[in-house]
C-alpha positions in Angstrom: 7.7 -7.8 -17.9 10.3 -10.2 -18.5 10.0 -13.7 -20.4 10.7 -16.0 -17.7 8.1 -13.7 -15.4 5.5 -14.5 -17.8 6.5 -18.4 -18.3 6.3 -18.5 -14.4 3.1 -17.1 -13.9 1.2 -19.4 -16.6 2.8 -22.2 -14.2 1.4 -20.9 -11.6 -2.1 -20.5 -13.1 -2.4 -23.8 -14.9 -1.5 -24.8 -11.5 -4.5 -23.3 -9.5 -7.6 -25.1 -10.3 -6.4 -28.6 -10.3 -4.0 -28.1 -7.3 -4.1 -25.1 -5.5 -2.1 -25.5 -2.6 0.6 -26.6 -5.5 0.1 -23.2 -6.6 0.5 -21.7 -3.2 3.9 -22.8 -2.9 5.0 -21.6 -6.2 4.3 -18.5 -5.2 5.8 -18.3 -2.3 9.2 -20.2 -3.8 8.8 -16.5 -6.1 8.5 -14.9 -3.0 11.4 -16.5 -1.3 13.1 -15.6 -3.6 12.4 -11.6 -3.0 12.8 -12.5 0.4 16.7 -13.9 -0.6 17.5 -11.4 -3.0 16.5 -8.3 -0.4 18.5 -9.6 2.4 21.9 -10.0 -0.1 21.2 -6.4 -1.1 23.5 -3.7 0.2 22.5 -0.5 0.7 23.9 2.0 -1.6 21.2 4.4 -3.2 17.4 4.5 -2.6 16.4 2.0 -4.9 18.4 -0.6 -2.8 16.7 0.0 0.4 13.8 -0.4 -1.8 14.6 -4.0 -3.2 15.6 -5.0 1.1 12.0 -3.4 2.0 10.7 -5.4 -0.8 11.9 -8.5 0.4 10.7 -7.8 3.6 7.3 -7.0 2.6 8.0 -10.3 0.5 8.6 -12.0 4.4 5.6 -11.0 5.4 3.4 -12.0 2.3 5.1 -16.0 3.0 4.4 -15.8 6.7 0.8 -14.9 6.2 0.6 -18.2 3.2 2.5 -20.6 4.9 1.1 -20.0 8.8 -2.4 -18.5 8.6 -3.0 -19.7 11.7 -0.9 -16.6 12.9 -2.3 -14.2 10.3 -4.7 -11.2 10.1 -6.2 -10.9 6.7 -6.4 -6.1 7.0 -6.8 -3.5 5.0 -4.2 -0.9 4.6 -5.8 1.3 7.0 -6.6 -1.1 10.1 -4.0 0.3 12.8 -1.5 -3.2 13.2 0.4 -2.1 15.8 -1.8 -4.5 17.5 -1.0 -7.4 15.4 2.6 -6.5 16.3 3.0 -7.0 19.4 1.0 -10.6 19.9 3.1 -11.6 17.3 0.9 -12.3 14.5 1.1 -11.2 10.4 -1.3 -8.7 9.1 -2.0 -10.4 5.3 -3.8 -7.2 2.9 -5.0 -7.7 -0.1 -3.2 -4.4 -1.9 -0.2 -6.0 -0.9 -1.3 -9.3 -2.1 -2.5 -8.4 -4.9 0.6 -6.5 -6.1 2.9 -9.5 -5.5 0.4 -11.7 -7.7 0.4 -9.3 -10.9 4.0 -8.9 -10.5 4.3 -12.9 -10.9 2.2 -12.3 -13.7 -0.8 -14.5 -12.6 -3.4 -12.4 -11.8 -5.8 -13.1 -14.3 -6.6 -16.4 -13.3 -7.4 -15.1 -10.0 -9.9 -12.4 -11.0 -12.0 -14.4 -13.4 -12.3 -16.8 -10.5 -14.2 -14.1 -8.2 -15.5 -13.0 -11.6 -17.7 -16.6 -12.1 -18.6 -16.5 -8.4 -20.8 -13.3 -8.9 -18.1 -10.6 -7.9 -18.6 -7.6 -10.7 -15.6 -6.9 -13.1 -16.0 -3.2 -12.4 -15.5 -4.3 -8.2 -11.6 -3.1 -6.6 -9.2 -5.2 -8.5 -7.2 -5.9 -5.6 -9.9 -7.2 -3.5 -11.3 -9.1 -6.4 -7.9 -11.0 -7.0 -7.7 -11.6 -3.0 -11.4 -13.1 -3.4 -10.3 -15.5 -6.2 -7.1 -16.2 -4.3 -9.3 -17.5 -1.4 -12.3 -19.0 -3.5 -9.5 -21.1 -5.4 -7.9 -22.6 -2.2 -4.7 -20.6 -3.0 -5.4 -18.6 -0.3 -5.4 -20.2 3.6 -8.3 -19.5 5.8 -6.5 -16.7 8.2 -7.1 -16.5 12.0 -9.2 -13.2 11.7 -10.6 -10.5 9.3 -10.3 -7.6 10.2 -11.5 -3.8 8.6 -12.4 -0.7 9.1 -14.8 1.9 7.6 -12.3 4.3 6.4 -12.1 5.4 2.7 -12.1 1.8 1.3 -15.6 0.6 0.5 -14.5 -2.7 -1.3 -13.1 -3.4 2.2 -16.3 -3.8 4.1 -17.9 -5.8 0.5 -15.1 -8.6 0.2 -14.0 -8.8 3.9 -17.7 -9.3 5.0 -18.1 -12.0 1.6 -14.6 -13.5 3.0 -15.4 -14.2 6.4 -18.9 -16.1 5.2 -17.0 -17.8 2.4 -14.2 -19.7 4.6 -16.3 -18.9 7.7 -14.0 -16.9 9.7 -14.2 -14.5 12.5 -14.9 -10.3 11.2 -14.3 -7.4 12.8 -14.9 -4.2 11.7 -13.8 -0.9 13.3 -16.2 1.7 12.9 -14.8 5.4 11.7 -16.6 8.4 12.3 -16.1 11.5 10.4 -15.4 13.9 13.4 -12.6 14.2 15.3 -14.3 14.9 18.7 -13.0 13.3 22.4 -16.8 10.9 22.0 -15.3 9.9 18.3 -11.7 8.7 19.7 -13.6 7.0 22.9 -15.4 5.5 20.3 -13.1 4.0 18.2 -10.6 2.8 20.9 -13.2 0.9 23.3 -13.5 -1.0 19.5 -9.9 -1.3 19.6 -9.9 -2.9 22.6 -12.8 -5.4 21.6 -10.6 -6.4 18.6 -8.0 -7.2 21.5 -10.1 -8.7 23.5 -11.1 -11.4 20.6 -7.6 -11.7 19.2 -6.9 -12.9 22.9 -9.5 -15.6 22.0 -8.6 -16.4 19.1 -4.9 -17.1 19.8 -5.2 -18.3 23.4 -2.8 -15.4 24.5 -2.7 -12.3 26.5 -1.8 -9.5 25.1 1.7 -8.1 26.9 0.9 -4.4 26.9 4.8 -3.8 27.3 4.9 -5.0 23.8 1.6 -3.2 23.0 3.6 0.1 23.8 7.0 -1.1 22.3 4.8 -1.1 19.3 3.8 2.3 19.6 7.0 3.3 20.3 8.1 1.8 17.1 5.4 3.4 15.5 6.0 6.5 16.9 9.4 6.8 15.1 8.4 5.7 12.2 6.5 8.2 11.4 8.5 10.5 13.0 11.3 9.4 10.7 9.1 9.7 7.4 8.8 13.2 8.8 13.1 13.8 8.7 12.8 11.8 5.5 10.3 14.4 3.7 12.4 16.9 4.7 15.6 15.7 3.5 13.9 14.7 0.5 12.6 17.4 -0.4 16.1 19.0 -1.5 17.4 15.9 -3.3 17.3 13.7 -6.3 17.2 10.0 -6.2 16.3 7.4 -8.9 13.3 6.3 -7.5 10.8 3.3 -8.4 6.8 2.5 -8.2 7.6 -0.7 -5.6 9.4 2.2 -4.0 6.8 4.2 -3.3 4.3 1.4 -2.2 7.2 -0.1 0.1 7.2 3.5 1.6 3.3 3.4 1.7 3.3 -0.3 4.2 6.1 0.8 6.1 3.5 3.9 7.7 0.6 1.4 7.4 0.8 -2.5 7.7 4.6 -2.9 8.7 4.1 0.2 11.3 4.8 -0.5 14.5 7.2 -3.7 13.2 11.0 -3.1 12.7 10.8 -3.3 9.3 9.0 -0.6 9.0 11.6 1.7 10.5 14.5 0.0 9.3 13.4 0.9 5.9 12.4 4.9 6.4 16.3 4.7 8.5 17.8 3.1 5.1 15.9 6.1 3.5 17.2 9.4 5.3 20.4 7.6 5.2 20.1 7.3 1.0 19.1 11.0 1.2 21.8 12.3 2.9 24.4 11.0 0.5 21.9 11.9 -2.3 23.0 15.1 -5.0 20.8 18.7 -4.7 18.0 18.1 -6.8 19.1 21.2 -8.8 21.7 18.9 -10.0 19.4 16.8 -12.5 16.3 18.3 -14.7 14.4 15.3 -14.1 10.4 16.3 -13.5 9.6 15.6 -10.2 6.0 13.8 -9.8 4.0 13.5 -6.9 1.4 10.5 -7.1 -2.0 10.2 -5.6 -3.4 7.0 -5.0 -1.6 3.3 -5.8 1.1 2.8 -8.7 1.0 0.5 -11.2 4.3 -1.3 -10.4 3.9 -4.3 -12.5 3.2 -2.3 -15.8 6.4 -1.9 -18.2 5.0 1.0 -20.4 4.6 2.6 -16.8 8.4 1.8 -15.6 9.8 3.1 -19.0 8.4 6.0 -18.1 8.4 6.3 -14.6 11.5 5.3 -13.6 14.3 3.9 -16.7 14.1 7.1 -18.9 15.4 9.2 -16.7 12.4 12.0 -17.6 11.1 11.5 -13.9 11.5 11.0 -10.3 8.7 10.2 -7.6 8.7 12.3 -4.8 5.9 10.8 -3.1 2.6 8.6 -2.9 -0.7 10.6 -0.9 -1.0 7.5 1.0 2.2 7.7 2.3 1.3 11.1 3.9 -1.8 10.2 5.2 -1.4 10.4 8.5 1.9 11.0 10.1 0.6 12.6 13.7 2.6 11.8 16.3 1.8 9.0 18.9 1.4 8.5 22.6 2.8 4.3 23.4 1.3 5.1 26.8 -1.7 5.3 25.7 -2.2 3.0 22.8 -5.2 2.7 21.9 -6.6 6.4 22.3 -3.2 6.9 19.8 -4.3 4.8 17.4 -8.3 5.8 17.6 -6.5 8.9 16.8 -4.6 8.1 13.9 -7.7 6.2 12.1 -9.9 9.4 12.6 -6.9 11.7 11.3 -6.3 10.3 8.1 -7.3 12.9 5.6 -9.2 9.9 3.6 -12.1 10.1 5.8 -14.6 12.7 5.6 -14.7 15.0 2.7 -12.6 14.7 -0.2 -11.2 18.0 0.1 -9.5 16.4 3.1 -7.5 14.6 0.8 -6.8 17.1 -1.7 -5.6 19.4 0.7 -3.4 17.1 2.0 -1.9 16.3 -1.3 -1.5 19.8 -2.5 0.6 20.3 1.1 3.1 17.4 0.6 3.3 17.9 -3.0 4.4 21.9 -2.4 6.8 20.4 0.5 8.8 17.9 -1.5 8.8 20.6 -4.3 7.0 18.5 -7.3 6.8 20.0 -10.8 3.5 17.7 -11.8 0.6 15.6 -10.3 -0.3 12.3 -11.1 -3.9 11.3 -10.1 -3.9 7.9 -10.5 -7.8 6.3 -10.7 -7.1 2.8 -10.2 -9.7 0.4 -11.7 -13.1 -0.4 -9.2 -12.4 2.8 -6.4 -15.2 5.0 -6.2 -13.3 7.4 -4.3 -9.9 8.1 -6.0 -12.4 8.3 -9.0 -15.1 10.5 -7.9 -12.9 13.2 -6.6 -10.9 13.2 -9.5 -11.7 16.2 -11.5 -12.3 18.1 -8.2 -8.4 16.9 -7.5 -6.9 18.6 -10.6 -9.3 21.5 -10.8 -7.6 22.2 -6.9 -4.0 21.1 -7.7 -3.5 23.2 -10.6 -5.2 26.4 -8.5 -2.6 25.6 -6.7 -0.2 25.8 -9.2 0.4 22.3 -9.9 -0.4 20.5 -13.0 -1.9 17.6 -12.7 -2.8 14.5 -14.8 -5.8 12.4 -14.3 -4.7 8.9 -15.5 -7.1 5.5 -15.8 -5.3 2.6 -14.7 -5.6 -1.0 -12.5 -2.6 -1.3 -10.1 -2.9 -5.3 -10.7 -5.2 -6.1 -13.6 -3.1 -5.5 -16.7 -7.5 -5.9 -18.3 -8.3 -3.1 -17.7 -5.5 -1.3 -18.6 -5.5 0.8 -22.1 -1.5 0.7 -22.8 -1.1 2.6 -25.6 -3.1 5.3 -24.3 -1.8 5.7 -21.1 1.9 6.2 -22.2 0.3 8.8 -24.9 -1.3 10.5 -21.9 1.7 10.5 -19.4 4.1 11.2 -22.4 2.7 14.1 -23.3 2.7 15.4 -19.5 6.2 15.0 -19.3 6.2 17.0 -22.2 4.1 19.2 -20.5 6.3 19.5 -17.3 9.4 20.2 -19.6 8.0 22.7 -21.6 7.9 24.6 -18.8 11.4 25.3 -18.5 11.6 26.6 -22.2 
């Protein structure tokens, strides 16, 4: 990480305990620069599209911290079309903690959470968010809303924070089946969430705006399917941050113009990208989140020109068409169809299908610290992926906390994996 970022991180960390509001202002000032540089970036290639989207995500985080009374804390799987329709900002730990990690001050928040009894083995994304809240840096949101889909950490952390602030809490229970009764059950819970938001904001949900948000979401998902078709046949310079941006576009910013515009820009860059046959770089499909803060992984996966990332499985976990005229049922069906729910084989089969569609040469299963779901399926995933003809590396690491990373070991293992893929051409 560049020295000036490390210096900034130390300055922010030093202010967390004595002056948490100042630490918050320093964080938002740093993210304001990301927002500004993203707006100034001209669209030329995939990396420029990532930078532009990175600025839009930064804007979301800034609004969440500066206007918490208009922010809803959500997990990555929460349907946010409802929030966008009501002019509310989704505040999500997976994005917030990554940005904090890239500002080199995540340790102070993780350690703050651990002193209050949060286990060291807990998911680092949620631990960082808890530490930000308990230190006074992350202000109380309007509402905390999550789902029971896939991530058990959000159920624990959201309940903890709802009691700590205190703040209203809603958890959408997502059954492990997709029949009509399940759709009706989840749709009713989402309608209740809408009524809760109306009560908290004092504003009535504009159904026309909700339909507009759902139409935007439907276009975004269709565009992502189109982009995948193009991406399968072209080579692009990619970054881990870019893959995280794609994940956010099909989740927390789904239904917002920022997400739709980003995927349109990806399509534009793909149309003028060279054919995949023009490069010898290995194409890597990623399962789970990515350690975009980690210098060693940046060198190996981005700058050494040995490989390119073709996708992340969470981006493609539920790209089904939506019906804007039935918004609650559509949001419910998408939750139920998400491959991260139910048996682990759903997620593995989906990863195999997308890795093959995107013409991946190999797959990295990233076991993020504290994520029991991904760790639990990793051995089965490796076996199934390799049976499908996809060489696979199971890589232990952390998406936002360097204290849990064996950096040298990761470099050795990724390097050996790339050599394996390169050797297959000999």
